[in-house]
N, CA, C and O of each residue as an XYZ file, in Angstrom:
728
protein
N     -14.844    -27.193     -1.935
C     -14.101    -28.402     -1.610
C     -14.693    -29.540     -2.421
O     -15.902    -29.770     -2.406
N     -13.833    -30.239     -3.121
C     -14.325    -31.385     -3.877
C     -13.245    -32.463     -3.937
O     -12.067    -32.221     -3.676
N     -13.699    -33.656     -4.291
C     -12.833    -34.830     -4.345
C     -12.721    -35.274     -5.804
O     -13.721    -35.375     -6.513
N     -11.477    -35.540     -6.241
C     -11.261    -36.000     -7.606
C     -10.030    -36.887     -7.630
O      -8.958    -36.480     -7.184
N     -10.181    -38.104     -8.151
C      -9.060    -39.042     -8.282
C      -8.306    -39.245     -6.969
O      -7.081    -39.126     -6.937
N      -9.012    -39.544     -5.906
C      -8.422    -39.819     -4.597
C      -7.626    -38.658     -4.011
O      -6.692    -38.869     -3.238
N      -8.000    -37.419     -4.380
C      -7.380    -36.217     -3.800
C      -8.474    -35.212     -3.470
O      -9.512    -35.153     -4.130
N      -8.212    -34.416     -2.419
C      -9.099    -33.308     -2.074
C      -8.579    -32.049     -2.776
O      -7.374    -31.797     -2.812
N      -9.498    -31.273     -3.328
C      -9.157    -30.010     -3.974
C     -10.034    -28.914     -3.396
O     -11.199    -29.131     -3.062
N      -9.449    -27.740     -3.287
C     -10.203    -26.575     -2.844
C     -10.243    -25.544     -3.954
O      -9.314    -25.451     -4.757
N     -11.305    -24.780     -4.001
C     -11.462    -23.755     -5.018
C     -12.129    -22.545     -4.376
O     -13.157    -22.683     -3.713
N     -11.542    -21.339     -4.572
C     -12.091    -20.105     -4.032
C     -11.604    -18.945     -4.884
O     -10.819    -19.135     -5.814
N     -12.071    -17.746     -4.565
C     -11.722    -16.552     -5.340
C     -10.928    -15.578     -4.472
O     -11.259    -15.337     -3.311
N      -9.874    -15.027     -5.067
C      -9.065    -13.999     -4.416
C      -8.908    -12.856     -5.410
O      -8.423    -13.055     -6.524
N      -9.323    -11.649     -5.003
C      -9.257    -10.461     -5.851
C      -9.884    -10.700     -7.223
O      -9.370    -10.235     -8.240
N     -10.987    -11.423     -7.239
C     -11.714    -11.664     -8.477
C     -11.175    -12.791     -9.341
O     -11.717    -13.057    -10.414
N     -10.122    -13.457     -8.896
C      -9.553    -14.547     -9.680
C      -9.741    -15.864     -8.947
O      -9.590    -15.939     -7.727
N     -10.072    -16.897     -9.704
C     -10.290    -18.210     -9.106
C      -8.960    -18.859     -8.767
O      -8.015    -18.829     -9.556
N      -8.903    -19.448     -7.574
C      -7.709    -20.148     -7.090
C      -8.106    -21.592     -6.823
O      -9.117    -21.860     -6.174
N      -7.296    -22.523     -7.331
C      -7.519    -23.947     -7.061
C      -6.268    -24.492     -6.392
O      -5.150    -24.168     -6.793
N      -6.456    -25.313     -5.380
C      -5.329    -25.928     -4.682
C      -5.626    -27.386     -4.392
O      -6.747    -27.752     -4.038
N      -4.602    -28.212     -4.548
C      -4.687    -29.603     -4.112
C      -4.399    -29.607     -2.617
O      -3.399    -29.046     -2.167
N      -5.281    -30.242     -1.851
C      -5.156    -30.186     -0.396
C      -4.540    -31.444      0.197
O      -4.014    -31.403      1.309
N      -4.595    -32.544     -0.513
C      -4.005    -33.784     -0.012
C      -4.817    -34.996     -0.442
O      -5.884    -34.862     -1.042
N      -4.309    -36.167     -0.132
C      -5.002    -37.404     -0.527
C      -6.249    -37.645      0.331
O      -6.323    -37.211      1.480
N      -7.203    -38.330     -0.242
C      -8.432    -38.705      0.462
C      -8.125    -39.900      1.355
O      -7.426    -40.823      0.936
N      -8.633    -39.893      2.565
C      -8.451    -41.021      3.471
C      -9.379    -42.159      3.032
O     -10.591    -41.984      2.900
N      -8.795    -43.282      2.820
C      -9.577    -44.465      2.446
C     -10.175    -45.098      3.701
O      -9.587    -44.997      4.778
N     -11.340    -45.752      3.581
C     -11.955    -46.387      4.757
C     -11.017    -47.415      5.391
O     -10.449    -48.260      4.699
N     -10.862    -47.335      6.707
C     -10.014    -48.263      7.445
C      -8.541    -47.914      7.402
O      -7.716    -48.705      7.860
N      -8.183    -46.757      6.867
C      -6.777    -46.367      6.742
C      -6.517    -45.136      7.616
O      -7.429    -44.370      7.926
N      -5.267    -44.971      8.000
C      -4.867    -43.779      8.751
C      -4.209    -42.741      7.854
O      -3.914    -41.632      8.298
N      -3.982    -43.091      6.613
C      -3.327    -42.175      5.675
C      -4.371    -41.329      4.951
O      -5.469    -41.804      4.663
N      -4.032    -40.093      4.662
C      -4.915    -39.209      3.931
C      -5.725    -38.314      4.851
O      -5.568    -38.342      6.071
N      -6.599    -37.517      4.239
C      -7.384    -36.527      4.969
C      -8.862    -36.879      4.958
O      -9.408    -37.319      3.946
N      -9.499    -36.675      6.108
C     -10.952    -36.774      6.151
C     -11.512    -35.491      5.545
O     -10.770    -34.543      5.287
N     -12.821    -35.465      5.321
C     -13.424    -34.265      4.756
C     -13.240    -33.075      5.694
O     -12.979    -31.963      5.235
N     -13.371    -33.289      6.973
C     -13.206    -32.211      7.953
C     -11.756    -31.697      7.949
O     -11.532    -30.489      8.013
N     -10.786    -32.596      7.875
C      -9.381    -32.184      7.819
C      -9.093    -31.431      6.516
O      -8.332    -30.463      6.516
N      -9.693    -31.866      5.414
C      -9.518    -31.181      4.134
C     -10.115    -29.774      4.197
O      -9.538    -28.834      3.649
N     -11.260    -29.623      4.857
C     -11.864    -28.295      5.011
C     -10.962    -27.373      5.830
O     -10.798    -26.197      5.506
N     -10.382    -27.926      6.893
C      -9.476    -27.123      7.723
C      -8.247    -26.703      6.913
O      -7.805    -25.558      7.009
N      -7.702    -27.612      6.128
C      -6.536    -27.302      5.307
C      -6.895    -26.258      4.238
O      -6.082    -25.398      3.901
N      -8.113    -26.347      3.716
C      -8.563    -25.370      2.726
C      -8.669    -23.975      3.347
O      -8.282    -22.988      2.723
N      -9.190    -23.893      4.570
C      -9.266    -22.595      5.255
C      -7.876    -22.004      5.483
O      -7.685    -20.796      5.339
N      -6.902    -22.850      5.839
C      -5.519    -22.383      6.004
C      -4.974    -21.846      4.683
O      -4.341    -20.791      4.640
N      -5.231    -22.590      3.610
C      -4.744    -22.164      2.300
C      -5.420    -20.867      1.859
O      -4.788    -20.013      1.238
N      -6.695    -20.725      2.178
C      -7.416    -19.511      1.801
C      -6.854    -18.287      2.510
O      -6.655    -17.245      1.885
N      -6.598    -18.404      3.801
C      -6.042    -17.255      4.528
C      -4.646    -16.937      4.034
O      -4.258    -15.769      4.002
N      -3.883    -17.946      3.648
C      -2.537    -17.709      3.117
C      -2.555    -16.967      1.795
O      -1.738    -16.073      1.577
N      -3.474    -17.325      0.909
C      -3.510    -16.658     -0.393
C      -4.154    -15.289     -0.318
O      -3.792    -14.408     -1.098
N      -5.096    -15.075      0.589
C      -5.733    -13.765      0.703
C      -4.799    -12.735      1.317
O      -4.892    -11.549      1.000
N      -3.899    -13.173      2.195
C      -2.985    -12.226      2.816
C      -1.757    -11.968      1.953
O      -1.046    -10.986      2.164
N      -1.502    -12.842      0.982
C      -0.351    -12.641      0.096
C      -0.631    -11.480     -0.849
O      -1.716    -11.391     -1.425
N       0.330    -10.605     -1.006
C       0.098     -9.476     -1.909
C       0.075     -9.932     -3.370
O       0.756    -10.881     -3.756
N      -0.721     -9.235     -4.158
C      -0.751     -9.518     -5.582
C       0.586     -9.110     -6.192
O       1.210     -8.160     -5.718
N       1.025     -9.788     -7.205
C       2.308     -9.420     -7.805
C       2.240     -8.052     -8.472
O       1.265     -7.727     -9.149
N       3.274     -7.266     -8.275
C       3.367     -5.967     -8.913
C       4.278     -6.156    -10.122
O       5.460     -6.468     -9.977
N       3.721     -5.965    -11.306
C       4.465     -6.285    -12.509
C       5.267     -5.109    -13.045
O       6.312     -5.304    -13.664
N       4.793     -3.897    -12.817
C       5.487     -2.726    -13.345
C       6.425     -2.139    -12.301
O       6.158     -2.213    -11.102
N       7.523     -1.557    -12.763
C       8.464     -0.892    -11.871
C       8.201      0.609    -11.966
O       8.895      1.335    -12.678
N       7.187      1.053    -11.236
C       6.751      2.438    -11.287
C       7.506      3.286    -10.272
O       7.976      2.779     -9.254
N       7.621      4.584    -10.558
C       8.241      5.532     -9.633
C       7.166      6.478     -9.117
O       6.041      6.482     -9.616
N       7.516      7.278     -8.115
C       6.587      8.263     -7.569
C       6.177      9.245     -8.665
O       5.015      9.646     -8.742
N       7.119      9.625     -9.499
C       6.845     10.548    -10.591
C       5.760      9.973    -11.517
O       4.795     10.659    -11.852
N       5.927      8.744    -11.913
C       4.993      8.099    -12.843
C       3.596      7.952    -12.220
O       2.597      8.301    -12.850
N       3.529      7.445    -11.004
C       2.234      7.230    -10.340
C       1.559      8.568    -10.050
O       0.349      8.702    -10.238
N       2.321      9.555     -9.597
C       1.754     10.874     -9.316
C       1.159     11.514    -10.558
O       0.075     12.095    -10.503
N       1.866     11.410    -11.677
C       1.348     11.986    -12.925
C       0.112     11.240    -13.406
O      -0.810     11.852    -13.944
N       0.082      9.932    -13.219
C      -1.125      9.176    -13.587
C      -2.313      9.602    -12.722
O      -3.441      9.695    -13.207
N      -2.051      9.860    -11.439
C      -3.129     10.322    -10.551
C      -3.644     11.678    -10.991
O      -4.852     11.912    -10.983
N      -2.746     12.579    -11.376
C      -3.159     13.899    -11.840
C      -4.014     13.771    -13.103
O      -5.043     14.434    -13.228
N      -3.589     12.919    -14.035
C      -4.383     12.700    -15.253
C      -5.768     12.154    -14.914
O      -6.767     12.556    -15.510
N      -5.817     11.230    -13.946
C      -7.096     10.646    -13.528
C      -7.999     11.716    -12.920
O      -9.189     11.772    -13.230
N      -7.441     12.563    -12.057
C      -8.236     13.631    -11.441
C      -8.727     14.627    -12.487
O      -9.864     15.095    -12.415
N      -7.874     14.953    -13.456
C      -8.265     15.884    -14.513
C      -9.354     15.277    -15.386
O     -10.305     15.959    -15.769
N      -9.216     14.016    -15.693
C     -10.201     13.332    -16.529
C     -11.571     13.314    -15.856
O     -12.600     13.490    -16.508
N     -11.566     13.096    -14.535
C     -12.825     13.039    -13.791
C     -13.354     14.429    -13.449
O     -14.492     14.564    -13.000
N     -12.527     15.473    -13.658
C     -12.969     16.831    -13.380
C     -13.187     17.114    -11.912
O     -14.017     17.953    -11.564
N     -12.458     16.431    -11.039
C     -12.693     16.533     -9.601
C     -11.932     17.679     -8.943
O     -12.295     18.107     -7.848
N     -10.891     18.178     -9.587
C     -10.063     19.216     -8.965
C      -9.926     20.400     -9.917
O     -10.036     20.246    -11.133
N      -9.686     21.583     -9.352
C      -9.447     22.765    -10.166
C      -8.080     22.675    -10.816
O      -7.214     21.924    -10.366
N      -7.892     23.449    -11.883
C      -6.617     23.432    -12.595
C      -5.461     23.883    -11.705
O      -4.351     23.363    -11.822
N      -5.714     24.848    -10.815
C      -4.641     25.326     -9.941
C      -4.220     24.232     -8.958
O      -3.038     24.102     -8.638
N      -5.176     23.458     -8.486
C      -4.853     22.353     -7.578
C      -4.008     21.316     -8.296
O      -3.023     20.819     -7.750
N      -4.397     20.994     -9.518
C      -3.626     20.020    -10.297
C      -2.224     20.546    -10.583
O      -1.261     19.778    -10.581
N      -2.101     21.846    -10.829
C      -0.782     22.444    -11.051
C       0.061     22.359     -9.774
O       1.263     22.106     -9.839
N      -0.568     22.571     -8.618
C       0.151     22.436     -7.344
C       0.606     20.992     -7.133
O       1.721     20.755     -6.669
N      -0.249     20.033     -7.469
C       0.123     18.622     -7.339
C       1.328     18.308     -8.222
O       2.256     17.621     -7.796
N       1.307     18.813     -9.447
C       2.408     18.563    -10.368
C       3.695     19.196     -9.828
O       4.778     18.623     -9.945
N       3.558     20.369     -9.245
C       4.711     21.040     -8.654
C       5.255     20.256     -7.456
O       6.470     20.137     -7.298
N       4.370     19.724     -6.616
C       4.803     18.895     -5.482
C       5.629     17.710     -5.965
O       6.681     17.396     -5.407
N       5.137     17.071     -6.997
C       5.832     15.889     -7.528
C       7.194     16.286     -8.072
O       8.204     15.664     -7.740
N       7.227     17.320     -8.908
C       8.460     17.733     -9.570
C       9.493     18.291     -8.588
O      10.680     17.978     -8.685
N       9.039     19.118     -7.644
C       9.979     19.834     -6.773
C      10.335     19.102     -5.484
O      11.408     19.329     -4.925
N       9.449     18.223     -5.001
C       9.695     17.598     -3.699
C       9.829     16.077     -3.769
O      10.790     15.513     -3.245
N       8.872     15.414     -4.412
C       8.874     13.944     -4.401
C       9.980     13.361     -5.281
O      10.708     12.467     -4.852
N      10.106     13.865     -6.508
C      11.101     13.308     -7.432
C      12.532     13.506     -6.911
O      13.316     12.558     -6.944
N      12.901     14.707     -6.430
C      14.272     14.831     -5.919
C      14.569     13.910     -4.730
O      15.692     13.425     -4.589
N      13.578     13.672     -3.884
C      13.835     12.834     -2.708
C      13.792     11.344     -3.038
O      14.681     10.594     -2.634
N      12.767     10.913     -3.766
C      12.604      9.485     -4.029
C      13.288      9.037     -5.320
O      13.499      7.842     -5.526
N      13.632      9.978     -6.183
C      14.365      9.734     -7.432
C      13.784      8.538     -8.186
O      12.613      8.540     -8.566
N      14.620      7.512     -8.400
C      14.186      6.353     -9.183
C      13.857      5.151     -8.316
O      13.924      4.015     -8.787
N      13.501      5.381     -7.057
C      13.116      4.281     -6.171
C      11.816      3.687     -6.692
O      10.886      4.417     -7.037
N      11.753      2.358     -6.748
C      10.534      1.700     -7.195
C       9.428      2.005     -6.192
O       9.602      1.841     -4.985
N       8.302      2.445     -6.707
C       7.198      2.921     -5.876
C       6.756      1.894     -4.842
O       6.548      2.235     -3.677
N       6.612      0.645     -5.258
C       6.120     -0.409     -4.358
C       7.127     -0.743     -3.259
O       6.772     -1.404     -2.283
N       8.373     -0.299     -3.401
C       9.412     -0.602     -2.410
C       9.639      0.530     -1.418
O      10.487      0.404     -0.535
N       8.912      1.621     -1.536
C       9.039      2.726     -0.587
C       8.411      2.282      0.728
O       7.292      1.769      0.751
N       9.139      2.482      1.819
C       8.671      2.032      3.132
C       8.455      3.177      4.098
O       8.605      4.350      3.757
N       8.099      2.800      5.312
C       7.838      3.789      6.362
C       9.065      4.634      6.661
O       8.952      5.837      6.896
N      10.236      4.007      6.653
C      11.465      4.757      6.931
C      11.737      5.801      5.848
O      12.227      6.892      6.140
N      11.418      5.462      4.598
C      11.583      6.426      3.507
C      10.645      7.613      3.690
O      11.026      8.759      3.450
N       9.417      7.332      4.115
C       8.446      8.408      4.365
C       8.936      9.282      5.518
O       8.877     10.509      5.443
N       9.417      8.647      6.579
C       9.911      9.399      7.739
C      11.095     10.285      7.360
O      11.169     11.435      7.793
N      12.013      9.766      6.562
C      13.172     10.585      6.167
C      12.736     11.731      5.256
O      13.306     12.821      5.316
N      11.734     11.495      4.417
C      11.205     12.565      3.570
C      10.594     13.673      4.427
O      10.866     14.854      4.212
N       9.769     13.284      5.394
C       9.115     14.277      6.270
C      10.178     15.051      7.052
O      10.103     16.275      7.153
N      11.159     14.345      7.603
C      12.213     15.018      8.368
C      13.000     15.994      7.508
O      13.302     17.106      7.941
N      13.333     15.580      6.288
C      14.079     16.461      5.383
C      13.251     17.699      5.030
O      13.784     18.805      4.950
N      11.969     17.509      4.824
C      11.098     18.643      4.496
C      10.931     19.591      5.675
O      10.904     20.809      5.499
N      10.819     19.031      6.884
C      10.641     19.880      8.066
C      11.849     20.772      8.310
O      11.722     21.816      8.949
N      13.017     20.382      7.812
C      14.205     21.219      7.973
C      14.145     22.471      7.109
O      14.736     23.493      7.457
N      13.430     22.399      5.976
C      13.461     23.500      5.014
C      12.130     24.201      4.800
O      12.106     25.355      4.371
N      11.023     23.530      5.090
C       9.709     24.052      4.721
C       8.850     24.298      5.952
O       9.149     23.817      7.045
N       7.778     25.056      5.755
C       6.856     25.285      6.863
C       6.093     24.001      7.172
O       5.988     23.108      6.331
N       5.571     23.925      8.371
C       4.832     22.743      8.804
C       3.606     22.540      7.931
O       3.281     21.405      7.580
N       2.924     23.610      7.576
C       1.731     23.510      6.739
C       2.080     22.928      5.364
O       1.351     22.083      4.844
N       3.181     23.375      4.784
C       3.601     22.850      3.487
C       3.951     21.374      3.587
O       3.585     20.587      2.715
N       4.659     20.997      4.646
C       5.032     19.592      4.834
C       3.778     18.742      5.022
O       3.685     17.631      4.503
N       2.832     19.270      5.759
C       1.575     18.531      5.949
C       0.858     18.345      4.618
O       0.341     17.263      4.341
N       0.823     19.386      3.792
C       0.199     19.278      2.470
C       0.925     18.241      1.608
O       0.286     17.462      0.901
N       2.244     18.232      1.669
C       3.019     17.244      0.913
C       2.706     15.829      1.406
O       2.549     14.903      0.610
N       2.620     15.679      2.713
C       2.304     14.371      3.294
C       0.924     13.890      2.842
O       0.758     12.730      2.464
N      -0.058     14.785      2.882
C      -1.420     14.422      2.469
C      -1.424     14.025      0.992
O      -2.079     13.057      0.605
N      -0.688     14.781      0.172
C      -0.626     14.458     -1.257
C       0.066     13.105     -1.478
O      -0.401     12.304     -2.287
N       1.150     12.848     -0.783
C       1.850     11.566     -0.924
C       0.959     10.414     -0.460
O       0.938      9.352     -1.082
N       0.240     10.621      0.611
C      -0.715      9.628      1.106
C      -1.767      9.325      0.039
O      -2.099      8.164     -0.196
N      -2.290     10.372     -0.607
C      -3.301     10.188     -1.656
C      -2.726      9.451     -2.864
O      -3.421      8.649     -3.487
N      -1.474      9.715     -3.196
C      -0.837      9.005     -4.310
C      -0.744      7.513     -3.993
O      -1.003      6.677     -4.858
N      -0.375      7.179     -2.760
C      -0.309      5.764     -2.381
C      -1.685      5.117     -2.393
O      -1.823      3.973     -2.825
N      -2.705      5.830     -1.924
C      -4.058      5.275     -1.957
C      -4.510      5.027     -3.398
O      -5.155      4.018     -3.685
N      -4.172      5.941     -4.291
C      -4.473      5.764     -5.715
C      -3.768      4.520     -6.259
O      -4.370      3.729     -6.985
N      -2.499      4.353     -5.908
C      -1.725      3.194     -6.384
C      -2.293      1.883     -5.837
O      -2.281      0.866     -6.530
N      -2.783      1.901     -4.612
C      -3.394      0.693     -4.046
C      -4.661      0.347     -4.821
O      -4.896     -0.819     -5.139
N      -5.483      1.360     -5.128
C      -6.691      1.109     -5.920
C      -6.361      0.530     -7.287
O      -7.102     -0.306     -7.804
N      -5.255      0.968     -7.874
C      -4.836      0.476     -9.186
C      -4.036     -0.828     -9.084
O      -3.659     -1.411    -10.100
N      -3.781     -1.279     -7.849
C      -3.014     -2.503     -7.561
C      -1.561     -2.414     -8.041
O      -0.984     -3.391     -8.519
N      -0.990     -1.215     -7.898
C       0.412     -1.012     -8.215
C       1.290     -1.165     -6.981
O       2.509     -1.287     -7.097
N       0.676     -1.158     -5.798
C       1.389     -1.450     -4.555
C       0.389     -2.063     -3.591
O      -0.814     -2.070     -3.856
N       0.889     -2.580     -2.466
C       0.045     -3.354     -1.564
C      -0.300     -2.640     -0.270
O      -1.284     -2.977      0.388
N       0.500     -1.663      0.094
C       0.281     -0.975      1.363
C       0.634      0.491      1.205
O       1.361      0.879      0.290
N       0.107      1.297      2.110
C       0.385      2.721      2.111
C       1.345      3.010      3.269
O       0.915      3.109      4.418
N       2.645      3.145      2.972
C       3.594      3.396      4.057
C       3.379      4.731      4.736
O       3.797      4.917      5.879
N       2.737      5.663      4.056
C       2.447      6.957      4.686
C       1.437      6.784      5.813
O       1.602      7.374      6.881
N       0.407      5.993      5.598
C      -0.574      5.786      6.668
C      -0.003      4.877      7.747
O      -0.316      5.049      8.925
N       0.832      3.912      7.364
C       1.472      3.044      8.357
C       2.433      3.843      9.222
O       2.555      3.597     10.422
N       3.116      4.804      8.603
C       4.102      5.606      9.325
C       3.450      6.338     10.485
O       4.001      6.335     11.586
N       2.297      6.964     10.281
C       1.671      7.705     11.367
C       1.014      6.786     12.376
O       1.049      7.063     13.575
N       0.412      5.693     11.915
C      -0.311      4.847     12.865
C       0.639      4.125     13.805
O       0.265      3.817     14.936
N       1.870      3.848     13.360
C       2.790      3.120     14.222
C       3.614      4.036     15.116
O       4.221      3.569     16.080
N       3.644      5.303     14.822
C       4.431      6.185     15.670
C       3.514      6.966     16.612
O       3.265      6.540     17.740
N       3.025      8.087     16.150
C       2.148      8.910     16.975
C       0.963      9.342     16.134
O       0.940      9.125     14.922
N      -0.008      9.945     16.769
C      -1.153     10.430     15.991
C      -0.698     11.590     15.107
O       0.319     12.226     15.384
N      -1.447     11.857     14.056
C      -1.076     12.918     13.118
C      -1.006     14.272     13.795
O      -0.078     15.041     13.546
N      -1.975     14.575     14.647
C      -1.968     15.893     15.284
C      -0.738     16.071     16.164
O      -0.169     17.161     16.221
N      -0.329     15.017     16.844
C       0.865     15.104     17.681
C       2.095     15.396     16.841
O       2.935     16.211     17.222
N       2.202     14.730     15.700
C       3.364     14.933     14.832
C       3.435     16.383     14.383
O       4.483     17.020     14.485
N       2.312     16.905     13.883
C       2.345     18.253     13.334
C       2.445     19.301     14.434
O       3.080     20.336     14.234
N       1.829     19.058     15.598
C       1.962     20.009     16.708
C       3.402     20.056     17.206
O       3.958     21.131     17.426
N       4.003     18.871     17.382
C       5.380     18.854     17.885
C       6.328     19.482     16.871
O       7.282     20.163     17.250
N       6.076     19.261     15.600
C       6.937     19.851     14.572
C       6.793     21.369     14.561
O       7.788     22.080     14.422
N       5.566     21.878     14.705
C       5.384     23.328     14.674
C       5.941     23.984     15.933
O       6.489     25.084     15.858
N       5.811     23.332     17.089
C       6.358     23.926     18.310
C       7.878     23.921     18.281
O       8.508     24.870     18.748
N       8.476     22.862     17.737
C       9.940     22.808     17.609
C      10.397     23.898     16.675
O      11.389     24.578     16.936
N       9.677     24.064     15.589
C      10.045     25.057     14.589
C       9.931     26.464     15.177
O      10.804     27.303     14.955
N       8.844     26.726     15.935
C       8.661     28.050     16.532
C       9.739     28.352     17.556
O      10.242     29.473     17.629
N      10.098     27.331     18.359
C      11.075     27.584     19.412
C      12.469     27.802     18.831
O      13.304     28.445     19.466
N      12.735     27.276     17.633
C      14.058     27.442     17.071
C      14.158     28.725     16.234
O      15.249     29.100     15.806
N      13.029     29.393     16.001
C      13.050     30.611     15.199
C      13.342     31.817     16.093
O      12.830     31.905     17.209
N      14.165     32.744     15.600
C      14.428     33.956     16.397
C      13.211     34.854     16.434
O      12.410     34.840     15.499
N      13.050     35.635     17.488
C      11.868     36.498     17.637
C      11.905     37.686     16.720
O      10.984     38.502     16.729
């Protein structure tokens, strides 16, 4: 917080970048107009919470296909996964994620999109396969958040706002078993 030319200014850092804001005029002695130092500090705290909660701008229009392939390249570069695992990830993206999400912008995928994907998969695939797809999609979103290509992980929000993960997969497997002929 500093004063310059009869105005209060605040300066702080958000995501490694410096932010400066004009907070208002300085209160002159004997006047009711302007801000005292304490009022300027309070206004600066309000401005800080507003800028920290605002998502960073997403400049690229990425798709699930693009982000998933970048994640696979990153994992291969770091040598963290076996080749068969990376091949399975590529297959998940090509066979399941791309047909469902198509050209939807990655940062615009929401909880409802995740829920419809899971529901569509549960109609055709085993519960274990759907769970693996969900875990992979969750990891892709976490990777995108680290790269600042999106602001939230709708896959993790989807489970936390509905039911616990075990409940979802147990209920899906019991429904699937009861609908299967003996």
